[in-house]
Backbone atoms as SQL, in Angstrom:
CREATE TABLE atoms (id INTEGER PRIMARY KEY, chain TEXT, resi INTEGER, resn TEXT, atom TEXT, x REAL, y REAL, z REAL);
INSERT INTO atoms VALUES
  (1, 'A', 1, 'MET', 'N', -27.940, -1.354, 34.890),
  (2, 'A', 1, 'MET', 'CA', -28.518, -2.748, 35.187),
  (3, 'A', 1, 'MET', 'C', -29.122, -2.717, 36.372),
  (4, 'A', 2, 'SER', 'N', -30.382, -3.251, 36.440),
  (5, 'A', 2, 'SER', 'CA', -31.052, -3.307, 37.756),
  (6, 'A', 2, 'SER', 'C', -30.684, -4.467, 38.532),
  (7, 'A', 3, 'ARG', 'N', -31.059, -4.490, 39.785),
  (8, 'A', 3, 'ARG', 'CA', -30.577, -5.553, 40.691),
  (9, 'A', 3, 'ARG', 'C', -31.082, -6.815, 40.246),
  (10, 'A', 4, 'GLU', 'N', -32.535, -6.902, 39.744),
  (11, 'A', 4, 'GLU', 'CA', -33.121, -7.962, 39.302),
  (12, 'A', 4, 'GLU', 'C', -32.325, -8.832, 38.159),
  (13, 'A', 5, 'SER', 'N', -31.804, -8.034, 37.518),
  (14, 'A', 5, 'SER', 'CA', -31.375, -8.622, 36.112),
  (15, 'A', 5, 'SER', 'C', -29.561, -8.930, 36.388),
  (16, 'A', 6, 'ASN', 'N', -29.555, -9.017, 37.556),
  (17, 'A', 6, 'ASN', 'CA', -27.924, -9.221, 38.020),
  (18, 'A', 6, 'ASN', 'C', -28.097, -10.510, 38.934),
  (19, 'A', 7, 'LEU', 'N', -28.757, -11.426, 38.837),
  (20, 'A', 7, 'LEU', 'CA', -28.796, -12.763, 39.601),
  (21, 'A', 7, 'LEU', 'C', -27.785, -13.645, 39.176),
  (22, 'A', 8, 'LYS', 'N', -27.431, -13.670, 37.899),
  (23, 'A', 8, 'LYS', 'CA', -26.515, -14.868, 37.381),
  (24, 'A', 8, 'LYS', 'C', -25.244, -15.015, 38.419),
  (25, 'A', 9, 'GLY', 'N', -25.189, -16.406, 38.582),
  (26, 'A', 9, 'GLY', 'CA', -24.004, -16.644, 39.451),
  (27, 'A', 9, 'GLY', 'C', -24.394, -16.635, 40.935),
  (28, 'A', 10, 'GLN', 'N', -25.534, -16.059, 41.407),
  (29, 'A', 10, 'GLN', 'CA', -26.027, -16.030, 42.871),
  (30, 'A', 10, 'GLN', 'C', -26.720, -17.391, 43.176),
  (31, 'A', 11, 'SER', 'N', -26.677, -17.764, 44.378),
  (32, 'A', 11, 'SER', 'CA', -27.115, -18.947, 45.036),
  (33, 'A', 11, 'SER', 'C', -28.335, -18.609, 45.833),
  (34, 'A', 12, 'PHE', 'N', -29.230, -19.424, 45.648),
  (35, 'A', 12, 'PHE', 'CA', -30.609, -19.372, 46.587),
  (36, 'A', 12, 'PHE', 'C', -30.975, -20.866, 47.117),
  (37, 'A', 13, 'GLY', 'N', -30.445, -21.141, 48.251),
  (38, 'A', 13, 'GLY', 'CA', -30.630, -22.434, 48.698),
  (39, 'A', 13, 'GLY', 'C', -29.631, -23.401, 47.955),
  (40, 'A', 14, 'PHE', 'N', -30.142, -24.416, 47.296),
  (41, 'A', 14, 'PHE', 'CA', -29.437, -25.531, 46.521),
  (42, 'A', 14, 'PHE', 'C', -29.390, -24.960, 45.193),
  (43, 'A', 15, 'LEU', 'N', -30.050, -23.845, 44.548),
  (44, 'A', 15, 'LEU', 'CA', -30.122, -23.578, 43.298),
  (45, 'A', 15, 'LEU', 'C', -29.065, -22.369, 42.944),
  (46, 'A', 16, 'ARG', 'N', -28.354, -22.427, 41.872),
  (47, 'A', 16, 'ARG', 'CA', -27.365, -21.501, 41.422),
  (48, 'A', 16, 'ARG', 'C', -27.883, -21.020, 40.235),
  (49, 'A', 17, 'VAL', 'N', -27.971, -19.711, 40.146),
  (50, 'A', 17, 'VAL', 'CA', -28.620, -19.068, 38.916),
  (51, 'A', 17, 'VAL', 'C', -27.552, -18.973, 37.759),
  (52, 'A', 18, 'GLU', 'N', -28.025, -19.690, 36.694),
  (53, 'A', 18, 'GLU', 'CA', -27.056, -19.891, 35.469),
  (54, 'A', 18, 'GLU', 'C', -27.376, -18.672, 34.509),
  (55, 'A', 19, 'GLU', 'N', -28.600, -18.659, 34.000),
  (56, 'A', 19, 'GLU', 'CA', -28.852, -17.400, 33.016),
  (57, 'A', 19, 'GLU', 'C', -30.412, -17.156, 33.038),
  (58, 'A', 20, 'LYS', 'N', -30.550, -15.863, 32.487),
  (59, 'A', 20, 'LYS', 'CA', -31.984, -15.112, 32.444),
  (60, 'A', 20, 'LYS', 'C', -32.518, -15.866, 31.118),
  (61, 'A', 21, 'MET', 'N', -33.852, -16.247, 31.212),
  (62, 'A', 21, 'MET', 'CA', -34.309, -16.634, 30.204),
  (63, 'A', 21, 'MET', 'C', -35.298, -15.453, 29.366),
  (64, 'A', 22, 'PRO', 'N', -35.569, -15.709, 28.163),
  (65, 'A', 22, 'PRO', 'CA', -36.270, -14.571, 27.473),
  (66, 'A', 22, 'PRO', 'C', -37.717, -14.390, 27.719),
  (67, 'A', 23, 'TYR', 'N', -38.258, -14.952, 28.545),
  (68, 'A', 23, 'TYR', 'CA', -39.628, -14.678, 29.010),
  (69, 'A', 23, 'TYR', 'C', -39.863, -14.436, 30.383),
  (70, 'A', 24, 'GLN', 'N', -41.061, -13.984, 30.719),
  (71, 'A', 24, 'GLN', 'CA', -41.341, -13.563, 32.146),
  (72, 'A', 24, 'GLN', 'C', -42.479, -14.683, 32.700),
  (73, 'A', 25, 'GLU', 'N', -42.594, -14.696, 33.913),
  (74, 'A', 25, 'GLU', 'CA', -43.773, -15.393, 34.565),
  (75, 'A', 25, 'GLU', 'C', -44.584, -14.563, 35.619),
  (76, 'A', 26, 'ASP', 'N', -45.461, -14.048, 35.547),
  (77, 'A', 26, 'ASP', 'CA', -46.277, -13.233, 36.698),
  (78, 'A', 26, 'ASP', 'C', -45.445, -11.914, 36.652),
  (79, 'A', 27, 'ARG', 'N', -44.970, -11.219, 35.446),
  (80, 'A', 27, 'ARG', 'CA', -44.297, -10.081, 35.451),
  (81, 'A', 27, 'ARG', 'C', -42.776, -10.131, 35.909),
  (82, 'A', 28, 'TYR', 'N', -42.300, -11.297, 36.224),
  (83, 'A', 28, 'TYR', 'CA', -41.076, -11.516, 36.875),
  (84, 'A', 28, 'TYR', 'C', -40.136, -12.130, 35.866),
  (85, 'A', 29, 'ASN', 'N', -38.833, -11.843, 35.777),
  (86, 'A', 29, 'ASN', 'CA', -37.872, -12.423, 34.862),
  (87, 'A', 29, 'ASN', 'C', -37.896, -13.968, 35.351),
  (88, 'A', 30, 'VAL', 'N', -37.643, -14.940, 34.448),
  (89, 'A', 30, 'VAL', 'CA', -37.446, -16.245, 34.895),
  (90, 'A', 30, 'VAL', 'C', -35.857, -16.530, 34.781),
  (91, 'A', 31, 'TRP', 'N', -35.357, -17.397, 35.466),
  (92, 'A', 31, 'TRP', 'CA', -34.097, -17.718, 35.535),
  (93, 'A', 31, 'TRP', 'C', -33.991, -19.504, 35.333),
  (94, 'A', 32, 'ARG', 'N', -32.805, -19.739, 34.642),
  (95, 'A', 32, 'ARG', 'CA', -32.531, -21.200, 34.551),
  (96, 'A', 32, 'ARG', 'C', -31.456, -21.469, 35.674),
  (97, 'A', 33, 'CYS', 'N', -31.689, -22.225, 36.644),
  (98, 'A', 33, 'CYS', 'CA', -31.083, -22.542, 37.749),
  (99, 'A', 33, 'CYS', 'C', -30.418, -24.119, 37.613),
  (100, 'A', 34, 'HIS', 'N', -29.386, -24.124, 38.325),
  (101, 'A', 34, 'HIS', 'CA', -28.761, -25.550, 38.462),
  (102, 'A', 34, 'HIS', 'C', -28.931, -25.967, 40.024),
  (103, 'A', 35, 'CYS', 'N', -29.488, -27.054, 40.251),
  (104, 'A', 35, 'CYS', 'CA', -29.777, -27.417, 41.741),
  (105, 'A', 35, 'CYS', 'C', -28.374, -28.222, 41.980),
  (106, 'A', 36, 'THR', 'N', -27.733, -27.742, 42.931),
  (107, 'A', 36, 'THR', 'CA', -26.507, -28.163, 43.478),
  (108, 'A', 36, 'THR', 'C', -26.496, -29.677, 44.262),
  (109, 'A', 37, 'ASN', 'N', -27.799, -29.834, 44.598),
  (110, 'A', 37, 'ASN', 'CA', -28.111, -31.145, 45.418),
  (111, 'A', 37, 'ASN', 'C', -28.037, -32.369, 44.502),
  (112, 'A', 38, 'CYS', 'N', -28.876, -32.194, 43.384),
  (113, 'A', 38, 'CYS', 'CA', -28.960, -33.302, 42.425),
  (114, 'A', 38, 'CYS', 'C', -28.421, -33.162, 40.986),
  (115, 'A', 39, 'GLY', 'N', -28.145, -31.836, 40.550),
  (116, 'A', 39, 'GLY', 'CA', -27.586, -31.599, 39.425),
  (117, 'A', 39, 'GLY', 'C', -28.819, -31.197, 38.313),
  (118, 'A', 40, 'ARG', 'N', -29.994, -31.350, 38.538),
  (119, 'A', 40, 'ARG', 'CA', -30.929, -30.779, 37.598),
  (120, 'A', 40, 'ARG', 'C', -31.100, -29.419, 37.568),
  (121, 'A', 41, 'GLU', 'N', -31.848, -29.066, 36.416),
  (122, 'A', 41, 'GLU', 'CA', -31.964, -27.628, 36.232),
  (123, 'A', 41, 'GLU', 'C', -33.665, -27.277, 36.638),
  (124, 'A', 42, 'ALA', 'N', -33.792, -26.026, 37.031),
  (125, 'A', 42, 'ALA', 'CA', -35.114, -25.553, 37.540),
  (126, 'A', 42, 'ALA', 'C', -35.307, -24.295, 36.759),
  (127, 'A', 43, 'PHE', 'N', -36.496, -23.842, 36.437),
  (128, 'A', 43, 'PHE', 'CA', -36.779, -22.437, 35.851),
  (129, 'A', 43, 'PHE', 'C', -37.522, -21.763, 36.935),
  (130, 'A', 44, 'VAL', 'N', -37.080, -20.773, 37.430),
  (131, 'A', 44, 'VAL', 'CA', -37.647, -20.195, 38.747),
  (132, 'A', 44, 'VAL', 'C', -37.790, -18.532, 38.415),
  (133, 'A', 45, 'ASN', 'N', -38.914, -17.953, 38.788),
  (134, 'A', 45, 'ASN', 'CA', -38.904, -16.496, 38.655),
  (135, 'A', 45, 'ASN', 'C', -38.242, -15.843, 39.830),
  (136, 'A', 46, 'THR', 'N', -37.940, -14.487, 39.551),
  (137, 'A', 46, 'THR', 'CA', -37.206, -13.755, 40.589),
  (138, 'A', 46, 'THR', 'C', -37.672, -13.734, 41.948),
  (139, 'A', 47, 'LYS', 'N', -39.173, -13.562, 41.750),
  (140, 'A', 47, 'LYS', 'CA', -39.848, -13.390, 43.243),
  (141, 'A', 47, 'LYS', 'C', -39.670, -14.633, 44.079),
  (142, 'A', 48, 'ARG', 'N', -39.842, -15.655, 43.423),
  (143, 'A', 48, 'ARG', 'CA', -39.737, -16.910, 44.174),
  (144, 'A', 48, 'ARG', 'C', -38.338, -17.496, 44.734),
  (145, 'A', 49, 'LEU', 'N', -37.323, -16.798, 43.786),
  (146, 'A', 49, 'LEU', 'CA', -35.783, -17.106, 44.274),
  (147, 'A', 49, 'LEU', 'C', -35.624, -16.192, 45.495),
  (148, 'A', 50, 'LYS', 'N', -35.879, -14.762, 45.261),
  (149, 'A', 50, 'LYS', 'CA', -35.593, -13.859, 46.284),
  (150, 'A', 50, 'LYS', 'C', -36.470, -13.993, 47.629),
  (151, 'A', 51, 'ARG', 'N', -37.700, -14.481, 47.679),
  (152, 'A', 51, 'ARG', 'CA', -38.301, -14.833, 48.836),
  (153, 'A', 51, 'ARG', 'C', -37.939, -16.059, 49.531),
  (154, 'A', 52, 'GLY', 'N', -37.261, -16.971, 48.686),
  (155, 'A', 52, 'GLY', 'CA', -36.926, -18.271, 49.189),
  (156, 'A', 52, 'GLY', 'C', -38.080, -19.240, 49.253),
  (157, 'A', 53, 'THR', 'N', -38.956, -19.004, 48.359),
  (158, 'A', 53, 'THR', 'CA', -40.168, -19.756, 48.113),
  (159, 'A', 53, 'THR', 'C', -39.612, -21.064, 47.357),
  (160, 'A', 54, 'VAL', 'N', -38.680, -20.943, 46.617),
  (161, 'A', 54, 'VAL', 'CA', -38.129, -22.323, 45.972),
  (162, 'A', 54, 'VAL', 'C', -36.681, -22.186, 46.245),
  (163, 'A', 55, 'THR', 'N', -36.196, -23.325, 46.806),
  (164, 'A', 55, 'THR', 'CA', -34.553, -23.370, 47.043),
  (165, 'A', 55, 'THR', 'C', -34.130, -24.595, 46.430),
  (166, 'A', 56, 'ASN', 'N', -34.870, -25.544, 45.615),
  (167, 'A', 56, 'ASN', 'CA', -34.192, -26.565, 45.191),
  (168, 'A', 56, 'ASN', 'C', -35.118, -26.823, 43.977),
  (169, 'A', 57, 'CYS', 'N', -34.840, -27.947, 43.097),
  (170, 'A', 57, 'CYS', 'CA', -35.685, -28.196, 41.883),
  (171, 'A', 57, 'CYS', 'C', -36.830, -29.145, 42.332),
  (172, 'A', 58, 'GLY', 'N', -36.772, -29.455, 43.502),
  (173, 'A', 58, 'GLY', 'CA', -38.067, -30.417, 43.797),
  (174, 'A', 58, 'GLY', 'C', -37.521, -31.638, 44.389),
  (175, 'A', 59, 'CYS', 'N', -36.021, -31.901, 44.372),
  (176, 'A', 59, 'CYS', 'CA', -35.522, -33.282, 44.742),
  (177, 'A', 59, 'CYS', 'C', -35.579, -33.168, 46.397),
  (178, 'A', 60, 'ILE', 'N', -35.734, -32.260, 46.920),
  (179, 'A', 60, 'ILE', 'CA', -35.732, -32.405, 48.596),
  (180, 'A', 60, 'ILE', 'C', -37.105, -32.823, 48.927),
  (181, 'A', 61, 'PRO', 'N', -38.220, -32.150, 48.649),
  (182, 'A', 61, 'PRO', 'CA', -39.545, -32.489, 48.972),
  (183, 'A', 61, 'PRO', 'C', -39.756, -33.998, 48.602),
  (184, 'A', 62, 'LYS', 'N', -39.360, -34.553, 47.464),
  (185, 'A', 62, 'LYS', 'CA', -39.481, -35.955, 47.064),
  (186, 'A', 62, 'LYS', 'C', -38.928, -36.768, 48.135),
  (187, 'A', 63, 'THR', 'N', -37.822, -36.422, 48.769),
  (188, 'A', 63, 'THR', 'CA', -37.011, -37.359, 49.606),
  (189, 'A', 63, 'THR', 'C', -37.931, -37.210, 50.970),
  (190, 'A', 64, 'THR', 'N', -38.078, -36.119, 51.369),
  (191, 'A', 64, 'THR', 'CA', -38.816, -36.035, 52.811),
  (192, 'A', 64, 'THR', 'C', -40.200, -36.380, 52.820),
  (193, 'A', 65, 'ALA', 'N', -40.954, -36.460, 51.564),
  (194, 'A', 65, 'ALA', 'CA', -42.232, -36.812, 51.558),
  (195, 'A', 65, 'ALA', 'C', -42.408, -38.352, 51.709),
  (196, 'A', 66, 'ARG', 'N', -41.397, -39.159, 51.225),
  (197, 'A', 66, 'ARG', 'CA', -41.526, -40.386, 51.513),
  (198, 'A', 66, 'ARG', 'C', -41.062, -40.815, 52.927),
  (199, 'A', 67, 'ASN', 'N', -40.756, -40.065, 53.564),
  (200, 'A', 67, 'ASN', 'CA', -40.545, -40.402, 55.280),
  (201, 'A', 67, 'ASN', 'C', -41.652, -39.918, 55.938),
  (202, 'A', 68, 'GLY', 'N', -42.818, -39.992, 55.366),
  (203, 'A', 68, 'GLY', 'CA', -44.034, -39.953, 56.296),
  (204, 'A', 68, 'GLY', 'C', -44.159, -38.689, 57.123),
  (205, 'A', 69, 'PRO', 'N', -44.406, -38.798, 58.451),
  (206, 'A', 69, 'PRO', 'CA', -44.577, -37.665, 59.246),
  (207, 'A', 69, 'PRO', 'C', -43.586, -36.607, 59.432),
  (208, 'A', 70, 'SER', 'N', -42.268, -36.768, 58.709),
  (209, 'A', 70, 'SER', 'CA', -41.301, -35.835, 58.620),
  (210, 'A', 70, 'SER', 'C', -41.317, -34.932, 57.418),
  (211, 'A', 71, 'ALA', 'N', -42.491, -35.085, 56.709),
  (212, 'A', 71, 'ALA', 'CA', -42.527, -34.324, 55.621),
  (213, 'A', 71, 'ALA', 'C', -42.597, -32.734, 55.977),
  (214, 'A', 72, 'GLU', 'N', -42.078, -31.879, 54.899),
  (215, 'A', 72, 'GLU', 'CA', -42.164, -30.519, 55.396),
  (216, 'A', 72, 'GLU', 'C', -43.690, -30.021, 55.703),
  (217, 'A', 73, 'ASP', 'N', -43.826, -29.156, 56.727),
  (218, 'A', 73, 'ASP', 'CA', -44.950, -28.802, 57.228),
  (219, 'A', 73, 'ASP', 'C', -45.581, -27.304, 56.302),
  (220, 'A', 74, 'LEU', 'N', -46.638, -27.562, 55.698),
  (221, 'A', 74, 'LEU', 'CA', -46.912, -26.333, 54.837),
  (222, 'A', 74, 'LEU', 'C', -48.040, -25.800, 55.456),
  (223, 'A', 75, 'THR', 'N', -48.462, -26.106, 56.644),
  (224, 'A', 75, 'THR', 'CA', -49.688, -25.441, 57.193),
  (225, 'A', 75, 'THR', 'C', -49.573, -24.099, 57.241),
  (226, 'A', 76, 'GLY', 'N', -50.661, -23.254, 56.609),
  (227, 'A', 76, 'GLY', 'CA', -50.743, -21.854, 56.783),
  (228, 'A', 76, 'GLY', 'C', -50.019, -21.098, 55.674),
  (229, 'A', 77, 'ARG', 'N', -49.250, -21.820, 54.814),
  (230, 'A', 77, 'ARG', 'CA', -48.521, -21.351, 53.728),
  (231, 'A', 77, 'ARG', 'C', -49.290, -21.089, 52.597),
  (232, 'A', 78, 'VAL', 'N', -49.278, -19.938, 52.099),
  (233, 'A', 78, 'VAL', 'CA', -50.119, -19.644, 50.630),
  (234, 'A', 78, 'VAL', 'C', -49.154, -19.679, 49.396),
  (235, 'A', 79, 'PHE', 'N', -49.723, -20.383, 48.521),
  (236, 'A', 79, 'PHE', 'CA', -49.142, -20.711, 47.244),
  (237, 'A', 79, 'PHE', 'C', -50.335, -20.159, 46.312),
  (238, 'A', 80, 'GLY', 'N', -49.792, -18.868, 45.689),
  (239, 'A', 80, 'GLY', 'CA', -50.892, -18.292, 44.780),
  (240, 'A', 80, 'GLY', 'C', -52.196, -17.974, 45.401),
  (241, 'A', 81, 'GLY', 'N', -53.178, -18.594, 45.056),
  (242, 'A', 81, 'GLY', 'CA', -54.631, -18.252, 45.646),
  (243, 'A', 81, 'GLY', 'C', -54.915, -19.488, 46.531),
  (244, 'A', 82, 'LEU', 'N', -53.916, -20.508, 47.116),
  (245, 'A', 82, 'LEU', 'CA', -54.221, -21.609, 47.713),
  (246, 'A', 82, 'LEU', 'C', -53.466, -21.382, 49.053),
  (247, 'A', 83, 'LYS', 'N', -54.225, -21.578, 50.035),
  (248, 'A', 83, 'LYS', 'CA', -53.681, -21.668, 51.391),
  (249, 'A', 83, 'LYS', 'C', -53.700, -23.067, 51.942),
  (250, 'A', 84, 'ALA', 'N', -52.474, -23.729, 52.329),
  (251, 'A', 84, 'ALA', 'CA', -52.532, -25.153, 52.939),
  (252, 'A', 84, 'ALA', 'C', -53.059, -25.130, 54.268),
  (253, 'A', 85, 'LEU', 'N', -54.168, -25.911, 54.438),
  (254, 'A', 85, 'LEU', 'CA', -54.711, -26.184, 55.733),
  (255, 'A', 85, 'LEU', 'C', -54.106, -27.230, 56.662),
  (256, 'A', 86, 'TYR', 'N', -54.257, -28.492, 56.067),
  (257, 'A', 86, 'TYR', 'CA', -53.687, -29.549, 56.952),
  (258, 'A', 86, 'TYR', 'C', -53.103, -30.619, 55.801),
  (259, 'A', 87, 'ARG', 'N', -52.335, -31.436, 56.433),
  (260, 'A', 87, 'ARG', 'CA', -51.709, -32.598, 55.706),
  (261, 'A', 87, 'ARG', 'C', -52.693, -33.808, 55.590),
  (262, 'A', 88, 'MET', 'N', -52.795, -34.269, 54.281),
  (263, 'A', 88, 'MET', 'CA', -53.828, -35.357, 54.120),
  (264, 'A', 88, 'MET', 'C', -52.999, -36.862, 54.220),
  (265, 'A', 89, 'GLN', 'N', -53.677, -37.876, 53.988),
  (266, 'A', 89, 'GLN', 'CA', -53.049, -39.222, 53.932),
  (267, 'A', 89, 'GLN', 'C', -52.399, -39.327, 52.543),
  (268, 'A', 90, 'ASN', 'N', -51.082, -39.740, 52.602),
  (269, 'A', 90, 'ASN', 'CA', -50.433, -39.635, 51.374),
  (270, 'A', 90, 'ASN', 'C', -51.093, -40.437, 50.245),
  (271, 'A', 91, 'HIS', 'N', -50.706, -39.711, 49.057),
  (272, 'A', 91, 'HIS', 'CA', -51.389, -40.121, 47.672),
  (273, 'A', 91, 'HIS', 'C', -51.068, -41.563, 47.571),
  (274, 'A', 92, 'ARG', 'N', -51.696, -42.143, 46.639),
  (275, 'A', 92, 'ARG', 'CA', -51.493, -43.648, 46.429),
  (276, 'A', 92, 'ARG', 'C', -50.099, -43.934, 45.935),
  (277, 'A', 93, 'ASN', 'N', -49.420, -42.783, 45.435),
  (278, 'A', 93, 'ASN', 'CA', -48.016, -43.102, 44.991),
  (279, 'A', 93, 'ASN', 'C', -46.933, -42.890, 45.900),
  (280, 'A', 94, 'GLY', 'N', -47.516, -42.235, 47.053),
  (281, 'A', 94, 'GLY', 'CA', -46.563, -42.113, 48.232),
  (282, 'A', 94, 'GLY', 'C', -46.249, -40.675, 48.223),
  (283, 'A', 95, 'ARG', 'N', -46.788, -39.697, 47.498),
  (284, 'A', 95, 'ARG', 'CA', -46.640, -38.187, 47.578),
  (285, 'A', 95, 'ARG', 'C', -47.450, -37.697, 48.718),
  (286, 'A', 96, 'THR', 'N', -46.826, -36.571, 49.051),
  (287, 'A', 96, 'THR', 'CA', -47.853, -35.862, 50.132),
  (288, 'A', 96, 'THR', 'C', -48.762, -35.100, 49.605),
  (289, 'A', 97, 'GLN', 'N', -49.971, -34.899, 50.209),
  (290, 'A', 97, 'GLN', 'CA', -51.010, -34.230, 49.592),
  (291, 'A', 97, 'GLN', 'C', -51.647, -33.227, 50.657),
  (292, 'A', 98, 'TRP', 'N', -51.914, -32.127, 50.369),
  (293, 'A', 98, 'TRP', 'CA', -52.408, -31.127, 51.307),
  (294, 'A', 98, 'TRP', 'C', -53.875, -30.716, 51.012),
  (295, 'A', 99, 'MET', 'N', -54.658, -30.489, 52.024),
  (296, 'A', 99, 'MET', 'CA', -56.148, -29.862, 51.703),
  (297, 'A', 99, 'MET', 'C', -55.600, -28.292, 51.937),
  (298, 'A', 100, 'CYS', 'N', -56.058, -27.755, 50.738),
  (299, 'A', 100, 'CYS', 'CA', -55.978, -26.466, 50.434),
  (300, 'A', 100, 'CYS', 'C', -57.345, -25.555, 50.434),
  (301, 'A', 101, 'GLU', 'N', -57.192, -24.301, 50.746),
  (302, 'A', 101, 'GLU', 'CA', -58.549, -23.446, 50.521),
  (303, 'A', 101, 'GLU', 'C', -58.189, -22.517, 49.482),
  (304, 'A', 102, 'CYS', 'N', -58.944, -22.213, 48.538),
  (305, 'A', 102, 'CYS', 'CA', -58.712, -21.473, 47.548),
  (306, 'A', 102, 'CYS', 'C', -59.293, -20.025, 47.928),
  (307, 'A', 103, 'ALA', 'N', -58.808, -18.999, 46.977),
  (308, 'A', 103, 'ALA', 'CA', -59.324, -17.613, 47.425),
  (309, 'A', 103, 'ALA', 'C', -60.795, -17.419, 47.305),
  (310, 'A', 104, 'CYS', 'N', -61.511, -18.315, 46.603),
  (311, 'A', 104, 'CYS', 'CA', -62.953, -18.375, 46.266),
  (312, 'A', 104, 'CYS', 'C', -63.534, -19.214, 47.329),
  (313, 'A', 105, 'GLU', 'N', -62.745, -19.684, 48.549),
  (314, 'A', 105, 'GLU', 'CA', -63.161, -20.617, 49.504),
  (315, 'A', 105, 'GLU', 'C', -63.596, -22.006, 49.418),
  (316, 'A', 106, 'ARG', 'N', -63.320, -22.560, 48.097),
  (317, 'A', 106, 'ARG', 'CA', -63.294, -23.653, 47.855),
  (318, 'A', 106, 'ARG', 'C', -62.154, -24.601, 48.356),
  (319, 'A', 107, 'ARG', 'N', -62.357, -25.820, 48.726),
  (320, 'A', 107, 'ARG', 'CA', -61.513, -26.692, 49.192),
  (321, 'A', 107, 'ARG', 'C', -60.955, -27.700, 48.289),
  (322, 'A', 108, 'ILE', 'N', -59.707, -27.968, 48.062),
  (323, 'A', 108, 'ILE', 'CA', -59.325, -28.941, 47.021),
  (324, 'A', 108, 'ILE', 'C', -57.959, -29.672, 47.675),
  (325, 'A', 109, 'ALA', 'N', -57.532, -30.918, 47.405),
  (326, 'A', 109, 'ALA', 'CA', -56.508, -31.720, 47.806),
  (327, 'A', 109, 'ALA', 'C', -55.487, -31.406, 46.535),
  (328, 'A', 110, 'VAL', 'N', -54.322, -31.091, 46.928),
  (329, 'A', 110, 'VAL', 'CA', -53.297, -30.717, 46.091),
  (330, 'A', 110, 'VAL', 'C', -51.911, -31.462, 46.643),
  (331, 'A', 111, 'LEU', 'N', -51.048, -32.065, 45.466),
  (332, 'A', 111, 'LEU', 'CA', -49.919, -32.576, 45.976),
  (333, 'A', 111, 'LEU', 'C', -48.816, -31.610, 46.360),
  (334, 'A', 112, 'ALA', 'N', -48.151, -31.714, 47.293),
  (335, 'A', 112, 'ALA', 'CA', -47.236, -30.915, 47.900),
  (336, 'A', 112, 'ALA', 'C', -46.276, -30.353, 46.832),
  (337, 'A', 113, 'ARG', 'N', -45.768, -31.084, 45.868),
  (338, 'A', 113, 'ARG', 'CA', -44.837, -30.844, 45.128),
  (339, 'A', 113, 'ARG', 'C', -45.448, -29.771, 44.105),
  (340, 'A', 114, 'ASP', 'N', -46.920, -29.868, 43.867),
  (341, 'A', 114, 'ASP', 'CA', -47.513, -29.059, 42.891),
  (342, 'A', 114, 'ASP', 'C', -47.695, -27.761, 43.373),
  (343, 'A', 115, 'LEU', 'N', -47.956, -27.701, 44.739),
  (344, 'A', 115, 'LEU', 'CA', -48.019, -26.331, 45.422),
  (345, 'A', 115, 'LEU', 'C', -46.693, -25.650, 45.524),
  (346, 'A', 116, 'LYS', 'N', -45.602, -26.476, 45.683),
  (347, 'A', 116, 'LYS', 'CA', -44.341, -25.856, 45.907),
  (348, 'A', 116, 'LYS', 'C', -43.575, -25.366, 44.644),
  (349, 'A', 117, 'SER', 'N', -44.071, -26.144, 43.501),
  (350, 'A', 117, 'SER', 'CA', -43.394, -25.563, 42.418),
  (351, 'A', 117, 'SER', 'C', -44.118, -24.698, 41.685),
  (352, 'A', 118, 'GLY', 'N', -45.404, -24.295, 42.095),
  (353, 'A', 118, 'GLY', 'CA', -46.295, -23.197, 41.534),
  (354, 'A', 118, 'GLY', 'C', -47.126, -23.971, 40.466),
  (355, 'A', 119, 'TYR', 'N', -47.060, -25.210, 40.223),
  (356, 'A', 119, 'TYR', 'CA', -47.785, -25.829, 39.169),
  (357, 'A', 119, 'TYR', 'C', -49.338, -25.613, 39.360),
  (358, 'A', 120, 'THR', 'N', -49.666, -25.762, 40.700),
  (359, 'A', 120, 'THR', 'CA', -51.172, -25.407, 41.151),
  (360, 'A', 120, 'THR', 'C', -51.347, -24.279, 41.858),
  (361, 'A', 121, 'LYS', 'N', -52.056, -23.265, 41.448),
  (362, 'A', 121, 'LYS', 'CA', -52.057, -22.027, 42.241),
  (363, 'A', 121, 'LYS', 'C', -53.528, -21.564, 42.684),
  (364, 'A', 122, 'SER', 'N', -54.470, -22.404, 42.158),
  (365, 'A', 122, 'SER', 'CA', -55.859, -22.219, 42.456),
  (366, 'A', 122, 'SER', 'C', -56.620, -23.487, 42.217),
  (367, 'A', 123, 'CYS', 'N', -57.898, -23.538, 42.597),
  (368, 'A', 123, 'CYS', 'CA', -58.848, -24.588, 42.100),
  (369, 'A', 123, 'CYS', 'C', -59.288, -24.541, 40.797),
  (370, 'A', 124, 'GLY', 'N', -58.871, -23.594, 40.023),
  (371, 'A', 124, 'GLY', 'CA', -59.445, -23.393, 38.712),
  (372, 'A', 124, 'GLY', 'C', -60.628, -22.343, 38.625),
  (373, 'A', 125, 'CYS', 'N', -60.730, -21.752, 39.652),
  (374, 'A', 125, 'CYS', 'CA', -61.838, -20.828, 39.748),
  (375, 'A', 125, 'CYS', 'C', -61.470, -19.498, 38.999),
  (376, 'A', 126, 'SER', 'N', -62.474, -18.876, 38.577),
  (377, 'A', 126, 'SER', 'CA', -62.231, -17.586, 37.820),
  (378, 'A', 126, 'SER', 'C', -61.776, -16.472, 38.537),
  (379, 'A', 127, 'LYS', 'N', -61.803, -16.471, 39.977),
  (380, 'A', 127, 'LYS', 'CA', -61.399, -15.467, 40.937),
  (381, 'A', 127, 'LYS', 'C', -59.874, -15.333, 40.911),
  (382, 'A', 128, 'MET', 'N', -59.084, -16.423, 40.543),
  (383, 'A', 128, 'MET', 'CA', -57.723, -16.186, 40.289),
  (384, 'A', 128, 'MET', 'C', -57.260, -15.606, 39.023),
  (385, 'A', 129, 'ASN', 'N', -58.130, -15.951, 37.943),
  (386, 'A', 129, 'ASN', 'CA', -57.945, -15.611, 36.593),
  (387, 'A', 129, 'ASN', 'C', -58.267, -14.172, 36.363),
  (388, 'A', 130, 'ASN', 'N', -59.505, -13.702, 36.881),
  (389, 'A', 130, 'ASN', 'CA', -59.834, -12.440, 36.815),
  (390, 'A', 130, 'ASN', 'C', -60.038, -11.710, 38.228),
  (391, 'A', 131, 'PRO', 'N', -58.994, -11.369, 39.027),
  (392, 'A', 131, 'PRO', 'CA', -59.194, -10.658, 40.241),
  (393, 'A', 131, 'PRO', 'C', -59.956, -9.523, 40.327),
  (394, 'A', 132, 'SER', 'N', -60.682, -9.167, 41.205),
  (395, 'A', 132, 'SER', 'CA', -61.557, -7.952, 41.210),
  (396, 'A', 132, 'SER', 'C', -61.069, -6.874, 42.004);
């Protein structure tokens, strides 16, 4: 059994790995995790767990985003093909937004939770879908 297939029972931040899912994301196994902070579950791939990119189900950023200037600083961090440049004024629902630059050099505003969860990885350009 490889090291990757043996994550069950391990903890990564607030996430405790419960089981391996029968599908993959970006060629990495996906794991069902239990968030010990709030009790919800999250589905996270091996790479994001081991690198520490995801350490909770999203409950921590929601709490800090509402605190204004104390929200997590994502400046310079890369999420897929997006690089966070600077924090923008909070979105109308109180969530933190970041101005990001895509690999194709286009700039877009993205919610912090969408960056950190992996929901938004590019501006939608073909460069991320068909890398050369």
